[in-house]
C-alpha positions, 0 to 999 in steps of 0.5 A, a space after each residue: 799808490 795810483 795817479 787818479 785824480 781821485 787816489 789822494 786819500 787811499 793807500 792802495 790803488 783799486 783791484 784791476 778789475 775795478 779798474 776795468 769796470 770803472 774806465 768809461 773811456 771806451 764809451 765816451 770817446 765820443 763825447 770828445 766834442 762835448 768835452 773839450 767845447 765844455 772845457 773852453 766855456 770854463 777857460 773862457 769864463 775864468 779869463 771873464 772873470 779875472 781867474 786866469 789871463 787872458 794869455 793863458 786862457 788863450 793858450 789853453 785854448 790852442 791847446 784844446 783846439 790842437 786836440 779835438 784836430 788830433 781826436 777827429 783827425 784819428 792821431 790821439 791815443 785814448 788811456 784806460 787809465 785816465 778813466 774817462 775822456 775830460 781826464 784823457 783830454 786833461 791829461 794830454 794838454 798838460 803836455 802841450 
């Protein structure tokens, strides 16, 4: 089974042609700054509501800022298998 976020209920992964059709990373790379801005706002809200600690929020935001700089510098490798900009950013954040 694929490691897709939505793949937990399926026994097999999608056909390759469906993955190619669904992958939007080629188009939505241009939305990286907006996606990161939204993730930072969400992170701030989670900390404000006490769902995550301020320290965790600071680490996440620092990681997102690092990713934004890497993207701006052309040093970020986008993966079609991760489908979209949000999953590419989230995957990289989990590695930092």
